[in-house]
C-alpha positions, 0 to 999 in steps of 0.5 A: 806931636806932644814931646811931654812926659806922661806918668807912664812914661816917669814910671814905666819899668824902661825908665825905672830900671835904667835909672837903677842901672844909672845911679849904680853907676854913680854910687859906685864909680862917683862916690868917695866911699867907694874910691876911698876903699880903692885907694890903698891898693893902688901900690899893690894892684898895679906899678907904684905912683900910678894914679889910676883907681884900681875899681875904675881900670880893672872894671872897665877892663873887664867890663870891655871883655864883657861886651866883647863876649856879647857882641859875638853872641848877638851875631847869632843869637838875636834878640838877646831879650829872649835869653831869660838866664842871662840878665840874672847872672849879669845882675848877681855878678854885678851885686856881688862884686858890688856888695863885697866891702872887704879891703884886702887887694885880692878880694877887692879885685875880685869884686871890680872884675864882678862888676865889671863883667856883670855891669858889661851885659847889663848896659848891652841888654839896655842898649839894645831895648832902647835902640829897638825903640827908635830916637825918639823914644829912647830919648825920652826914656835917657832923660827920664832915667838920667833925673831920676837916677840923680834923685836917688844917688841924693838918697844914696848920699844921705844915708848911712854907709852900710846902708848905703853900700847895701842899696847899691848892690841891689840896684843892679837886681832892680834894674834886670827886674825891670828889664823882665818887667818891660819885656813881658809888656812887649810883643815877642819876636816869632821864631823865624825872625830869631837868631838870624847871622849877621852879615851887614857891614861894620859901622866904621865911621861909628866906631871910631867916632865912639872910640875917639869921645871914650879916648877924651874922656879917659885921658880927662878922668885920668889927668884929673884923677890925682884931686886933692881930698878935699875936693872929691866930694864937689868933684863928684857933684860937679860930674852929676850936676854935669850928667843931668844938665847934659841930658836935659839939654839935649832934649831941648836942642833936640826936641824943641829947637830940632836940631839934627845930628851934624849939629847936636854935635857941632854946636853944643856937645865938641864945644863943651868937651874942647872946653873942658882941656881948656881948664887943665893946666889950672889948679883946684878948684878951676881943674875940677870945673873944667871936668864937670865942663868936659863931662857935659859935652861927653854926656850929652854926645854920649846920648847922641851916639845912642840915638845914632844907633837906633837910626843906623840899626833902623836903616841897615836892618841889623839887631839893635843888640849888635850895633848897640855892642859895637858902640858901647865896645868902642867907647869902653875901649877909648876910655881904657886907652885914655886912661893908660895914656895919662897915666903913662904920661903924668911923670911927663907933665909936672909943669903947668906949660906941659899940661897946657901943651897937651889940653892945646894937642886935645882941642886940635884933635877934636877939632880935626874930628869935627872937621874931617870925619863928621864934616866930610862923611855926613852924606856918605854916612846917612844919619849927620842931617837926621832930626832924631825927634822926627825919626820913625821907630824900627817896628820889631821883626814880624810885628807890626800895628795889629801886634802893636795894638795887641800889646798896648791893649793887652797892657792897659786891659781893653775889653774885647769890644774895646779892643776892637773899636782900638783897633779902628781908632789906630788905623785912623778911622772916625766915629762914623766908620766904627759904628757902620763896621761893628754894626753898633751906635753912636753913643756906644762908640763915644762910649768905648772911645772914652773908656779907651782914652781913660784907661791908656791916658790920654786925651786925644786921637794924636795921643794915642797914635802917637802911643801905638807908634811908641809900642 
């Protein structure tokens, strides 16, 4: 099957909405405009001398609490996409928290809490949506969204400060608007398949791996937080480049070279993350380059984890929101623990030698994880040898080929007769069979097929079947 992005892939509501979410993350957490507001609050919000950015750590802690709440909700209310009000509540909280420009410590920290709570709900909702798509479509949406978000971030940097602040605050609302629009294009889950209690075992190996990688990111961010004012913009720019590069590299290695999860981790993600820590004892700008190298490996593996969630949710037959929420919770907990650990260790890392010893320790731990968690458990976990681009999506509960065809036909406004032809094409029937089944002429069949291809935006039956598989 072809792996090219079509126009619909780029402009679909899920890509646009997920891109808006990523652009918001970059605008808030990678923009020096927001950092400058929070930098003055360190002494008021935490212990004197702390290197943690208040916006980062407070929002992250609130994010953990929010994701945990959605995890509990997903056990009894699923799918979460059936909740009509909750997505908008999450978007409004995130927008309000982002919009508050006050430099007063109390108001600023309230805004950080709101952004953490709201964005926690948004990322779980998108996690459910993309995990339901299956690894193949998930990766396409993820990569396309990252590239579009990078372009949006460039636009934000070019705007005046006030306009950029307002635009960033509007992004969560845009993200959920696209989320709801995409929901209307998908088949609705029948009542009997809703709100099923989850009785599956916890995905412990996945949770531990996600926590460890979140921990490594928290350590890197905490240790690299004290960057000179002249280097902040360069650091932020390099990190954005690393994130976009990681998304592109992941798509190439999974779609072109057909790597399985083990090789995606061993040959790309782990070496890049370990290499980032090699730069830790060095001084600026080399230490900033190390941050970008680690960010590349971390972001690469972040996409790997999302694809793993899709595989596990399908194989264990559990709600996508439940699986995604566990993974997101583990990552965010790891980031928070790593950030705090790095902050506490700062007084003991005054020399380059101590930093070098810490870097060696972290690299050693990454090596242990690669050897014992992945190497010995791949066979038992069942996902180490999976090639994500070849993994089929799980059909939504209660839906099948007919429902998928009906949703696609409704989306592209096929006529009644075109829908009849489309249903048969989706089952692999040739024109001769369609002509006899529907009692119509061969030229009429050709005309309907041509019209279907044009409306759906494909040029062959193979592309049409792929579109049906993707929903």
